[in-house]
Every structure is written in structure tokens, then in C-alpha cells.
The first five atom37 places (N, CA, C, CB, O) and aatype in JSON, in Angstrom:
{
  "aatype": [12, 9, 6, 7, 15, 10, 6, 9, 9, 3, 7, 5, 1, 1, 9, 2, 10, 2, 5, 7, 6, 16, 10, 9, 0, 3, 3, 19, 15, 12, 15, 11, 0, 11, 16, 2, 15, 15, 2, 9, 15, 15, 17, 1, 16, 2, 9, 10, 19, 13, 1, 2, 19, 2, 9, 19, 6, 10, 16, 11, 3, 10, 15, 11, 8, 13, 8, 9, 2, 9, 15, 10, 8, 6, 15, 19, 11, 2, 0, 15, 4, 10, 9, 2, 16, 11, 13, 16, 3, 6, 16, 10, 6, 6, 19, 12, 6, 6, 10, 11, 0, 19, 18, 7, 13, 6, 13, 3, 9, 11, 3, 5, 2, 18, 9, 19, 9, 11, 16, 2, 4],
  "atom_mask": [
    [1, 1, 1, 1, 1],
    [1, 1, 1, 1, 1],
    [1, 1, 1, 1, 1],
    [1, 1, 1, 0, 1],
    [1, 1, 1, 1, 1],
    [1, 1, 1, 1, 1],
    [1, 1, 1, 1, 1],
    [1, 1, 1, 1, 1],
    [1, 1, 1, 1, 1],
    [1, 1, 1, 1, 1],
    [1, 1, 1, 0, 1],
    [1, 1, 1, 1, 1],
    [1, 1, 1, 1, 1],
    [1, 1, 1, 1, 1],
    [1, 1, 1, 1, 1],
    [1, 1, 1, 1, 1],
    [1, 1, 1, 1, 1],
    [1, 1, 1, 1, 1],
    [1, 1, 1, 1, 1],
    [1, 1, 1, 0, 1],
    [1, 1, 1, 1, 1],
    [1, 1, 1, 1, 1],
    [1, 1, 1, 1, 1],
    [1, 1, 1, 1, 1],
    [1, 1, 1, 1, 1],
    [1, 1, 1, 1, 1],
    [1, 1, 1, 1, 1],
    [1, 1, 1, 1, 1],
    [1, 1, 1, 1, 1],
    [1, 1, 1, 1, 1],
    [1, 1, 1, 1, 1],
    [1, 1, 1, 1, 1],
    [1, 1, 1, 1, 1],
    [1, 1, 1, 1, 1],
    [1, 1, 1, 1, 1],
    [1, 1, 1, 1, 1],
    [1, 1, 1, 1, 1],
    [1, 1, 1, 1, 1],
    [1, 1, 1, 1, 1],
    [1, 1, 1, 1, 1],
    [1, 1, 1, 1, 1],
    [1, 1, 1, 1, 1],
    [1, 1, 1, 1, 1],
    [1, 1, 1, 1, 1],
    [1, 1, 1, 1, 1],
    [1, 1, 1, 1, 1],
    [1, 1, 1, 1, 1],
    [1, 1, 1, 1, 1],
    [1, 1, 1, 1, 1],
    [1, 1, 1, 1, 1],
    [1, 1, 1, 1, 1],
    [1, 1, 1, 1, 1],
    [1, 1, 1, 1, 1],
    [1, 1, 1, 1, 1],
    [1, 1, 1, 1, 1],
    [1, 1, 1, 1, 1],
    [1, 1, 1, 1, 1],
    [1, 1, 1, 1, 1],
    [1, 1, 1, 1, 1],
    [1, 1, 1, 1, 1],
    [1, 1, 1, 1, 1],
    [1, 1, 1, 1, 1],
    [1, 1, 1, 1, 1],
    [1, 1, 1, 1, 1],
    [1, 1, 1, 1, 1],
    [1, 1, 1, 1, 1],
    [1, 1, 1, 1, 1],
    [1, 1, 1, 1, 1],
    [1, 1, 1, 1, 1],
    [1, 1, 1, 1, 1],
    [1, 1, 1, 1, 1],
    [1, 1, 1, 1, 1],
    [1, 1, 1, 1, 1],
    [1, 1, 1, 1, 1],
    [1, 1, 1, 1, 1],
    [1, 1, 1, 1, 1],
    [1, 1, 1, 1, 1],
    [1, 1, 1, 1, 1],
    [1, 1, 1, 1, 1],
    [1, 1, 1, 1, 1],
    [1, 1, 1, 1, 1],
    [1, 1, 1, 1, 1],
    [1, 1, 1, 1, 1],
    [1, 1, 1, 1, 1],
    [1, 1, 1, 1, 1],
    [1, 1, 1, 1, 1],
    [1, 1, 1, 1, 1],
    [1, 1, 1, 1, 1],
    [1, 1, 1, 1, 1],
    [1, 1, 1, 1, 1],
    [1, 1, 1, 1, 1],
    [1, 1, 1, 1, 1],
    [1, 1, 1, 1, 1],
    [1, 1, 1, 1, 1],
    [1, 1, 1, 1, 1],
    [1, 1, 1, 1, 1],
    [1, 1, 1, 1, 1],
    [1, 1, 1, 1, 1],
    [1, 1, 1, 1, 1],
    [1, 1, 1, 1, 1],
    [1, 1, 1, 1, 1],
    [1, 1, 1, 1, 1],
    [1, 1, 1, 1, 1],
    [1, 1, 1, 0, 1],
    [1, 1, 1, 1, 1],
    [1, 1, 1, 1, 1],
    [1, 1, 1, 1, 1],
    [1, 1, 1, 1, 1],
    [1, 1, 1, 1, 1],
    [1, 1, 1, 1, 1],
    [1, 1, 1, 1, 1],
    [1, 1, 1, 1, 1],
    [1, 1, 1, 1, 1],
    [1, 1, 1, 1, 1],
    [1, 1, 1, 1, 1],
    [1, 1, 1, 1, 1],
    [1, 1, 1, 1, 1],
    [1, 1, 1, 1, 1],
    [1, 1, 1, 1, 1],
    [1, 1, 1, 1, 1],
    [1, 1, 1, 1, 1]
  ],
  "atom_positions": [
    [[-116.08, -91.6, -96.13], [-115.09, -92.48, -95.74], [-114.2, -93.13, -96.78], [-115.7, -93.43, -95.03], [-114.85, -93.61, -97.71]],
    [[-112.93, -93.26, -96.85], [-112.63, -93.74, -98.12], [-112.65, -95.4, -98.06], [-111.22, -93.12, -98.58], [-112.86, -96.08, -99.07]],
    [[-112.42, -95.94, -96.82], [-112.59, -97.2, -97.13], [-112.54, -98.08, -95.69], [-111.48, -97.58, -98.21], [-111.89, -97.71, -94.71]],
    [[-113.32, -99.25, -95.73], [-113.77, -100.04, -94.99], [-115.33, -99.42, -93.84], [0.0, 0.0, 0.0], [-116.23, -99.02, -94.58]],
    [[-115.59, -99.33, -92.76], [-117.02, -98.84, -92.19], [-116.92, -98.25, -90.69], [-118.13, -100.18, -92.15], [-116.16, -98.73, -89.84]],
    [[-117.58, -97.4, -90.53], [-117.36, -96.71, -89.42], [-118.64, -96.12, -88.98], [-116.34, -95.76, -89.62], [-119.28, -95.28, -89.61]],
    [[-119.08, -96.85, -87.35], [-119.92, -96.34, -86.57], [-120.11, -94.76, -85.86], [-119.8, -97.16, -85.79], [-119.39, -94.15, -85.07]],
    [[-120.83, -94.56, -86.22], [-120.85, -92.52, -85.47], [-121.73, -92.58, -84.41], [-121.69, -90.97, -86.66], [-122.88, -92.26, -84.71]],
    [[-121.48, -92.98, -82.86], [-122.74, -92.3, -82.11], [-122.3, -91.21, -81.18], [-123.58, -93.37, -81.2], [-121.24, -91.05, -80.58]],
    [[-123.63, -90.33, -81.25], [-124.14, -89.44, -80.73], [-125.15, -89.16, -79.84], [-124.26, -89.04, -81.37], [-126.21, -88.71, -80.27]],
    [[-124.92, -89.45, -78.09], [-125.97, -89.36, -77.57], [-127.26, -90.82, -78.08], [0.0, 0.0, 0.0], [-126.81, -91.96, -78.19]],
    [[-128.19, -90.66, -78.24], [-129.11, -91.5, -79.18], [-129.2, -91.47, -80.42], [-130.2, -91.38, -78.98], [-130.13, -91.91, -81.1]],
    [[-127.74, -90.7, -80.95], [-128.13, -90.71, -82.64], [-127.1, -92.31, -82.69], [-127.32, -88.83, -83.94], [-126.67, -93.04, -81.79]],
    [[-127.06, -92.34, -83.71], [-126.19, -93.47, -84.65], [-126.26, -93.52, -86.11], [-126.59, -94.86, -84.32], [-127.32, -93.73, -86.69]],
    [[-125.52, -93.4, -86.5], [-125.11, -94.25, -88.07], [-124.03, -94.61, -88.54], [-125.37, -93.67, -89.15], [-122.99, -94.13, -88.09]],
    [[-124.04, -95.51, -89.52], [-123.27, -96.0, -90.12], [-122.88, -95.46, -91.51], [-123.63, -97.07, -90.06], [-123.66, -94.99, -92.34]],
    [[-121.71, -95.58, -91.62], [-120.61, -95.33, -92.49], [-120.29, -96.1, -93.38], [-119.64, -95.18, -91.97], [-119.63, -97.05, -92.96]],
    [[-120.49, -96.08, -94.55], [-119.66, -97.22, -95.42], [-118.78, -96.54, -96.52], [-120.74, -98.32, -96.24], [-118.94, -95.33, -96.66]],
    [[-117.77, -97.25, -97.39], [-117.0, -96.81, -98.49], [-118.28, -95.34, -99.12], [-116.64, -98.47, -99.76], [-119.51, -95.29, -99.15]],
    [[-117.38, -94.53, -99.46], [-117.85, -93.66, -100.58], [-118.7, -92.68, -100.08], [0.0, 0.0, 0.0], [-119.08, -91.75, -100.8]],
    [[-119.13, -92.84, -98.59], [-120.21, -91.8, -98.3], [-119.58, -90.7, -96.95], [-121.8, -92.77, -97.79], [-118.37, -90.73, -96.71]],
    [[-120.15, -90.13, -96.44], [-119.95, -88.61, -95.87], [-120.65, -88.64, -94.68], [-120.51, -87.36, -96.81], [-121.41, -89.6, -94.58]],
    [[-120.64, -87.65, -93.47], [-121.53, -87.58, -92.92], [-121.85, -86.67, -92.74], [-121.58, -88.03, -92.24], [-120.9, -85.98, -92.38]],
    [[-123.33, -85.79, -92.78], [-123.84, -84.77, -93.14], [-124.5, -84.39, -91.65], [-124.72, -84.99, -94.42], [-125.46, -85.1, -91.34]],
    [[-124.13, -83.4, -90.74], [-124.8, -83.39, -89.23], [-125.25, -82.28, -88.77], [-123.98, -83.77, -88.19], [-125.05, -81.48, -89.68]],
    [[-125.83, -81.64, -87.75], [-126.35, -80.62, -86.64], [-126.85, -80.4, -85.53], [-126.91, -80.17, -86.83], [-127.7, -81.2, -85.14]],
    [[-126.7, -79.97, -85.21], [-127.48, -80.29, -83.46], [-128.36, -80.99, -83.44], [-128.16, -79.2, -82.64], [-128.41, -81.57, -82.35]],
    [[-129.54, -81.42, -84.46], [-130.48, -82.21, -84.38], [-130.62, -83.26, -85.53], [-131.52, -81.45, -84.23], [-131.74, -83.63, -85.88]],
    [[-129.67, -83.65, -86.02], [-130.08, -84.54, -86.71], [-128.45, -85.47, -87.98], [-131.47, -83.58, -87.47], [-127.43, -84.86, -88.3]],
    [[-128.7, -86.53, -88.27], [-127.43, -86.88, -88.68], [-128.13, -87.58, -89.73], [-126.38, -87.64, -87.68], [-129.2, -88.18, -89.67]],
    [[-127.14, -87.36, -90.94], [-127.9, -88.25, -91.76], [-126.1, -88.67, -92.97], [-129.73, -87.14, -92.7], [-124.94, -88.28, -92.81]],
    [[-126.59, -89.34, -93.79], [-125.4, -89.92, -94.61], [-125.45, -89.56, -96.43], [-125.48, -91.73, -94.34], [-126.4, -89.87, -97.14]],
    [[-124.57, -89.04, -96.78], [-124.82, -89.02, -97.93], [-123.33, -89.33, -99.55], [-125.54, -87.59, -97.74], [-122.2, -88.83, -99.53]],
    [[-123.75, -90.03, -100.4], [-122.84, -90.01, -100.88], [-121.66, -88.9, -101.38], [-123.26, -90.54, -101.46], [-121.92, -87.7, -101.46]],
    [[-120.55, -89.36, -101.65], [-119.04, -88.21, -101.79], [-119.17, -88.58, -103.27], [-117.1, -88.66, -100.83], [-119.66, -89.58, -103.78]],
    [[-118.47, -87.27, -103.94], [-117.97, -87.35, -105.27], [-116.7, -87.07, -105.21], [-118.57, -86.53, -106.2], [-115.94, -87.59, -106.04]],
    [[-116.38, -86.49, -104.54], [-114.91, -85.8, -104.21], [-113.51, -86.74, -103.92], [-115.13, -84.92, -102.81], [-113.18, -87.58, -103.09]],
    [[-113.03, -86.24, -104.81], [-111.6, -86.79, -104.8], [-110.59, -86.55, -103.39], [-110.88, -86.06, -106.07], [-109.62, -87.17, -102.94]],
    [[-111.16, -85.63, -103.05], [-110.33, -84.79, -102.04], [-110.82, -85.18, -100.7], [-110.49, -83.16, -102.25], [-110.58, -84.54, -99.67]],
    [[-111.48, -86.22, -100.77], [-112.23, -86.47, -99.03], [-110.57, -86.49, -98.5], [-113.49, -88.51, -98.58], [-110.2, -85.44, -97.97]],
    [[-109.81, -87.32, -98.59], [-108.91, -87.17, -97.62], [-107.69, -86.33, -97.21], [-108.62, -88.02, -97.64], [-106.9, -86.4, -96.28]],
    [[-107.88, -85.3, -98.51], [-106.84, -84.1, -98.46], [-106.02, -83.85, -96.84], [-107.81, -82.59, -98.89], [-104.82, -83.99, -96.59]],
    [[-106.97, -83.5, -96.04], [-106.4, -83.19, -94.69], [-105.22, -84.03, -94.02], [-107.48, -83.26, -93.8], [-104.64, -83.71, -92.99]],
    [[-104.95, -85.31, -94.9], [-104.21, -86.22, -94.1], [-102.96, -86.33, -95.47], [-105.24, -87.84, -93.53], [-101.78, -86.49, -95.15]],
    [[-103.28, -86.24, -96.63], [-102.65, -85.73, -97.7], [-102.16, -85.24, -97.91], [-102.81, -85.47, -98.23], [-101.25, -85.64, -98.63]],
    [[-102.2, -83.76, -97.49], [-102.06, -82.82, -98.49], [-102.07, -82.09, -99.82], [-101.68, -82.8, -98.41], [-101.5, -81.16, -100.38]],
    [[-103.13, -83.09, -100.07], [-103.08, -83.0, -101.54], [-104.37, -82.79, -102.42], [-102.48, -84.18, -101.98], [-105.08, -83.8, -102.46]],
    [[-104.9, -81.55, -103.23], [-105.93, -81.49, -104.03], [-106.08, -81.35, -105.18], [-106.46, -80.91, -103.78], [-105.74, -80.38, -105.86]],
    [[-106.67, -82.43, -105.54], [-106.61, -83.08, -106.93], [-108.78, -82.41, -107.43], [-106.14, -85.58, -106.65], [-109.87, -82.47, -106.85]],
    [[-108.23, -81.82, -108.89], [-109.59, -81.14, -109.72], [-109.46, -81.89, -110.78], [-109.65, -79.46, -110.17], [-108.53, -81.66, -111.55]],
    [[-110.13, -82.67, -110.96], [-110.16, -83.4, -112.79], [-111.77, -82.59, -113.16], [-110.34, -85.97, -112.93], [-112.64, -83.03, -112.42]],
    [[-112.18, -81.74, -113.94], [-112.96, -81.24, -114.33], [-114.31, -80.65, -113.69], [-113.0, -81.87, -115.01], [-115.47, -80.58, -114.08]],
    [[-113.63, -80.27, -112.57], [-114.86, -80.05, -111.37], [-114.88, -78.85, -111.54], [-114.7, -80.43, -109.75], [-113.89, -78.19, -111.83]],
    [[-116.46, -78.23, -111.32], [-117.03, -77.04, -111.82], [-116.93, -75.81, -110.57], [-118.64, -77.42, -112.3], [-116.66, -76.34, -109.49]],
    [[-117.01, -74.95, -110.53], [-117.0, -73.74, -109.15], [-116.85, -73.8, -108.13], [-117.84, -73.14, -108.81], [-116.2, -73.27, -107.23]],
    [[-117.99, -75.02, -108.41], [-119.02, -75.2, -106.87], [-118.65, -75.84, -105.85], [-120.28, -75.88, -106.96], [-118.65, -75.64, -104.64]],
    [[-118.17, -77.06, -106.85], [-117.49, -78.32, -105.85], [-115.74, -77.48, -105.69], [-117.46, -80.44, -106.97], [-115.22, -77.42, -104.57]],
    [[-115.2, -77.05, -106.62], [-114.27, -76.33, -106.04], [-114.03, -75.71, -104.77], [-114.21, -75.64, -106.64], [-113.14, -75.87, -103.94]],
    [[-115.12, -74.89, -104.82], [-115.18, -73.77, -103.2], [-115.36, -74.49, -102.57], [-116.21, -72.62, -102.77], [-114.73, -74.32, -101.53]],
    [[-116.28, -75.84, -102.6], [-116.41, -76.72, -101.65], [-115.08, -77.39, -100.79], [-117.14, -77.65, -102.32], [-114.7, -77.2, -99.64]],
    [[-114.58, -78.22, -101.83], [-113.47, -78.76, -101.41], [-112.49, -77.88, -100.93], [-113.01, -79.47, -102.3], [-111.51, -78.41, -100.42]],
    [[-112.55, -76.69, -100.98], [-111.17, -75.94, -100.88], [-111.61, -75.46, -99.43], [-110.74, -74.58, -102.18], [-110.84, -75.26, -98.5]],
    [[-113.1, -75.32, -99.41], [-113.52, -74.27, -97.7], [-113.11, -75.55, -97.07], [-115.63, -73.55, -97.13], [-112.07, -75.39, -96.44]],
    [[-113.61, -76.92, -97.01], [-113.23, -78.14, -96.23], [-111.78, -78.36, -95.82], [-113.6, -79.27, -97.0], [-111.52, -78.88, -94.73]],
    [[-110.86, -77.97, -96.67], [-109.17, -78.35, -96.93], [-108.77, -77.47, -96.16], [-108.39, -78.22, -98.44], [-107.95, -77.89, -95.34]],
    [[-109.14, -75.84, -96.03], [-108.56, -74.91, -95.26], [-109.45, -74.44, -94.25], [-108.1, -73.89, -96.02], [-109.26, -73.32, -93.76]],
    [[-110.75, -75.42, -93.74], [-111.42, -74.47, -92.98], [-111.31, -72.93, -92.21], [-111.61, -75.11, -92.3], [-110.98, -72.42, -91.14]],
    [[-111.93, -72.5, -93.85], [-112.36, -70.98, -94.08], [-113.89, -71.19, -94.91], [-111.01, -70.0, -95.16], [-114.44, -72.23, -95.25]],
    [[-114.29, -69.8, -95.07], [-114.92, -70.29, -96.04], [-115.04, -69.25, -97.4], [-116.19, -70.7, -95.45], [-114.68, -68.07, -97.42]],
    [[-115.59, -69.97, -98.44], [-115.49, -69.58, -99.58], [-116.07, -69.31, -100.22], [-115.15, -69.93, -100.02], [-115.47, -69.58, -101.26]],
    [[-117.39, -68.69, -100.59], [-118.47, -68.27, -101.4], [-118.44, -67.84, -102.81], [-118.95, -67.36, -100.81], [-117.43, -67.61, -103.47]],
    [[-119.49, -67.78, -103.14], [-119.51, -67.19, -104.35], [-120.64, -66.46, -104.64], [-119.32, -68.05, -105.26], [-121.75, -66.69, -104.15]],
    [[-120.37, -65.52, -105.49], [-120.76, -64.43, -105.78], [-122.02, -64.57, -106.48], [-119.83, -63.79, -106.39], [-122.01, -65.72, -106.93]],
    [[-122.99, -64.04, -106.78], [-124.07, -64.32, -107.51], [-123.91, -64.38, -108.93], [-124.97, -63.48, -107.22], [-124.8, -65.07, -109.43]],
    [[-123.05, -63.87, -109.82], [-122.64, -63.3, -110.8], [-121.37, -64.6, -111.31], [-122.18, -61.68, -110.35], [-120.9, -64.77, -112.43]],
    [[-121.18, -65.07, -110.52], [-120.29, -66.15, -111.04], [-120.7, -67.73, -110.26], [-118.59, -65.62, -110.67], [-119.83, -68.56, -109.96]],
    [[-122.22, -67.93, -110.02], [-122.38, -69.01, -109.63], [-122.7, -70.0, -110.61], [-123.14, -68.92, -108.78], [-122.88, -71.18, -110.29]],
    [[-122.77, -69.53, -111.91], [-123.51, -70.5, -112.92], [-121.62, -70.47, -114.07], [-125.63, -69.45, -113.93], [-121.55, -70.76, -115.27]],
    [[-120.59, -70.09, -113.29], [-119.68, -70.15, -114.76], [-118.93, -71.81, -115.27], [-118.17, -68.92, -114.46], [-118.74, -72.93, -114.81]],
    [[-118.79, -71.35, -116.01], [-118.72, -72.49, -117.01], [-117.51, -72.81, -116.69], [-118.94, -72.25, -118.54], [-116.85, -73.17, -117.67]],
    [[-117.0, -72.81, -115.8], [-115.2, -73.35, -115.59], [-115.31, -74.68, -115.76], [-114.33, -73.1, -113.94], [-116.38, -75.24, -115.49]],
    [[-114.23, -75.37, -116.22], [-114.0, -76.75, -115.11], [-112.7, -76.63, -115.5], [-114.81, -78.5, -115.34], [-112.02, -76.42, -116.51]],
    [[-112.57, -76.92, -113.83], [-110.71, -76.56, -113.41], [-110.3, -77.81, -113.34], [-110.19, -75.69, -111.77], [-110.82, -78.83, -112.88]],
    [[-109.06, -77.51, -113.98], [-107.94, -79.08, -113.85], [-106.81, -78.49, -113.13], [-107.2, -79.9, -115.6], [-106.05, -77.59, -113.48]],
    [[-106.84, -79.02, -112.33], [-105.24, -78.67, -111.28], [-105.22, -79.54, -109.89], [-105.15, -76.7, -110.61], [-106.14, -80.1, -109.3]],
    [[-103.99, -79.47, -109.62], [-103.67, -79.97, -108.85], [-103.16, -79.13, -107.56], [-103.0, -80.68, -109.42], [-102.91, -77.96, -107.84]],
    [[-102.98, -79.45, -106.29], [-102.04, -78.43, -105.15], [-101.81, -79.86, -104.05], [-103.24, -76.63, -104.19], [-102.57, -80.7, -103.56]],
    [[-100.12, -79.54, -103.99], [-99.58, -80.74, -102.93], [-98.9, -79.58, -101.86], [-98.19, -82.14, -103.75], [-98.02, -78.81, -102.25]],
    [[-99.35, -79.56, -100.65], [-98.92, -78.94, -100.19], [-98.61, -76.92, -99.79], [-98.44, -79.67, -100.53], [-97.98, -76.22, -99.01]],
    [[-99.57, -76.8, -100.97], [-99.73, -75.12, -101.14], [-100.48, -74.33, -99.64], [-100.96, -74.81, -102.71], [-101.02, -74.85, -98.66]],
    [[-100.28, -73.25, -99.89], [-100.62, -72.41, -98.5], [-102.47, -72.09, -99.74], [-98.94, -70.36, -97.89], [-102.89, -72.31, -100.88]],
    [[-102.86, -71.53, -98.6], [-103.95, -70.87, -99.02], [-103.79, -70.16, -100.09], [-104.41, -70.15, -98.16], [-104.34, -70.5, -101.14]],
    [[-102.89, -68.86, -100.0], [-102.57, -68.04, -100.38], [-101.99, -68.22, -102.0], [-101.89, -67.64, -99.4], [-102.15, -67.46, -102.96]],
    [[-101.22, -69.58, -101.92], [-100.83, -70.18, -102.96], [-101.68, -70.74, -104.18], [-100.23, -71.0, -102.47], [-101.41, -70.64, -105.38]],
    [[-102.89, -71.42, -103.5], [-104.02, -71.77, -104.31], [-104.13, -70.5, -104.75], [-105.3, -72.42, -103.66], [-103.56, -70.11, -105.77]],
    [[-104.86, -69.76, -104.0], [-105.67, -68.45, -104.37], [-105.21, -67.37, -105.53], [-105.73, -67.63, -103.09], [-105.82, -66.58, -106.24]],
    [[-103.37, -67.87, -105.3], [-102.67, -67.1, -106.6], [-103.04, -67.73, -107.74], [-101.08, -67.07, -106.63], [-103.61, -67.07, -108.62]],
    [[-102.69, -69.51, -107.96], [-102.74, -69.93, -108.92], [-104.06, -69.47, -109.23], [-102.4, -71.14, -108.97], [-104.0, -68.83, -110.29]],
    [[-105.68, -69.53, -108.6], [-106.73, -69.84, -109.27], [-106.97, -68.29, -109.85], [-107.91, -70.59, -108.35], [-107.87, -68.06, -110.66]],
    [[-106.17, -67.36, -109.4], [-106.35, -66.02, -109.99], [-105.59, -66.26, -111.1], [-105.93, -64.76, -109.17], [-106.17, -65.88, -112.12]],
    [[-104.36, -66.8, -111.34], [-103.94, -66.11, -112.51], [-104.14, -66.78, -113.72], [-102.65, -65.81, -112.43], [-104.25, -66.09, -114.74]],
    [[-104.24, -68.42, -113.81], [-104.84, -69.4, -114.15], [-106.11, -69.01, -114.75], [-104.91, -70.2, -113.16], [-106.26, -68.54, -115.87]],
    [[-107.11, -69.29, -113.79], [-108.92, -68.84, -114.31], [-109.31, -67.51, -114.31], [-110.13, -69.41, -113.31], [-110.45, -67.19, -114.63]],
    [[-108.36, -66.62, -113.93], [-108.88, -65.22, -113.55], [-109.74, -64.87, -112.45], [0.0, 0.0, 0.0], [-110.64, -64.05, -112.6]],
    [[-109.55, -65.37, -111.48], [-110.83, -65.55, -109.89], [-110.29, -64.27, -109.55], [-110.61, -67.1, -108.26], [-109.15, -63.91, -109.83]],
    [[-111.18, -63.54, -108.9], [-111.23, -62.49, -108.14], [-111.84, -62.38, -106.72], [-111.77, -61.72, -108.85], [-113.03, -62.59, -106.53]],
    [[-111.0, -62.08, -105.77], [-111.66, -62.43, -104.48], [-112.2, -61.21, -103.7], [-110.66, -63.2, -103.6], [-111.79, -60.1, -104.05]],
    [[-112.92, -61.28, -102.86], [-113.46, -60.37, -102.01], [-112.88, -60.67, -100.56], [-115.0, -60.43, -102.09], [-113.48, -61.52, -99.89]],
    [[-111.93, -60.16, -100.1], [-111.94, -60.94, -98.4], [-112.42, -60.2, -97.46], [-110.52, -61.3, -97.72], [-112.55, -58.98, -97.58]],
    [[-112.67, -60.77, -96.59], [-113.71, -59.75, -95.61], [-113.35, -60.96, -94.12], [-116.07, -59.63, -96.37], [-113.94, -62.04, -94.17]],
    [[-112.49, -60.74, -93.0], [-112.25, -61.64, -92.18], [-112.12, -62.75, -92.12], [-112.68, -61.61, -91.67], [-112.47, -63.49, -91.2]],
    [[-111.58, -63.03, -93.13], [-110.8, -64.91, -93.72], [-112.17, -65.44, -94.43], [-110.2, -66.5, -91.92], [-112.32, -66.66, -94.57]],
    [[-112.97, -64.72, -94.79], [-113.98, -65.17, -95.56], [-113.71, -64.34, -96.73], [-115.37, -65.06, -94.96], [-113.66, -63.12, -96.83]],
    [[-113.44, -65.72, -98.01], [-113.21, -65.33, -99.69], [-114.93, -65.13, -100.09], [-112.24, -66.96, -100.85], [-116.01, -65.61, -99.74]],
    [[-114.5, -64.29, -100.88], [-116.32, -64.25, -101.81], [-114.85, -64.39, -103.3], [-118.04, -61.76, -101.64], [-113.72, -63.89, -103.32]],
    [[-115.49, -65.22, -104.28], [-115.09, -65.36, -105.35], [-116.17, -64.39, -106.33], [-114.98, -66.87, -105.56], [-117.28, -64.74, -106.72]],
    [[-115.49, -63.07, -106.58], [-116.81, -62.6, -107.37], [-116.45, -62.07, -108.84], [-117.59, -61.33, -106.52], [-117.13, -61.38, -109.59]],
    [[-115.16, -62.61, -109.02], [-115.29, -63.04, -110.86], [-114.53, -63.8, -111.25], [-115.05, -62.04, -111.93], [-113.69, -64.23, -110.47]],
    [[-114.56, -64.14, -112.33], [-113.56, -65.37, -112.91], [-113.64, -65.2, -114.7], [-114.29, -67.24, -112.3], [-114.47, -64.39, -115.14]],
    [[-113.01, -65.75, -115.42], [-112.48, -65.74, -116.77], [-113.49, -66.62, -117.38], [-110.92, -66.25, -116.93], [-113.86, -66.37, -118.53]],
    [[-113.93, -67.52, -116.8], [-114.57, -68.72, -117.6], [-115.89, -68.27, -117.83], [-114.58, -70.18, -116.84], [-116.69, -68.98, -118.44]]
  ]
}
């Protein structure tokens, strides 16, 4: 939630979200959590901004924005990368090409699931 508040009702479940909170839900429960991402409204603005973001946060935000699964191979989960970049209206392919060129990312792609298997950080 960027600003204001929102009440979400799903059957008997009810939760209120305030500024800086996000919904976490599954078939059984709903909860809220603080959000750190500056990209929470990227779906609306089509702008992704990463300032000193680690590889885990980067892949989470990209997965949400592009509605795909981007995961990390065990060998890169603890990479010391701090990503600094901005994407405006870029396609997934353009984003992946920049990450490959600048940070040395290598991907394994299976059925629109991306796995980061290598990075130069």
C-alpha cells in the first residue's frame, strides 16, 4: 500500500492495510507485512528502481513485476552484489540482457522459469 488504507474482505477473513504494508495471503490465512520495496507500484508506473539492492530482493521484485518465477541457484544465493539500476518500460528480455552485461548474470530458462545460475559479484 503506497498511501491511504484499505480493508480487504475474503469471506470471513478481514484485514486492514495501511501505508507501507503489503498483503500476504494463501488459501487459509491472510496477514500483513511491512514492505521495503520501492517497486511496489511498478505495475502502474512501469518503472523499476534498484538502489543497493541484494540479489534476493532484485529477483523478488522482478518476479512480481513480470509475473514470472525467477529463482536463485544455491551457488548465487549469498552473492555480495548490490544492484544499482533503473528500468523504464523495458521488456523482461531487455532487463535480463542488462543484468547479464553489467552484473554477469547467467540464466537457465525452463518453461518461462528463470534460474540465476551465475553472477560476477
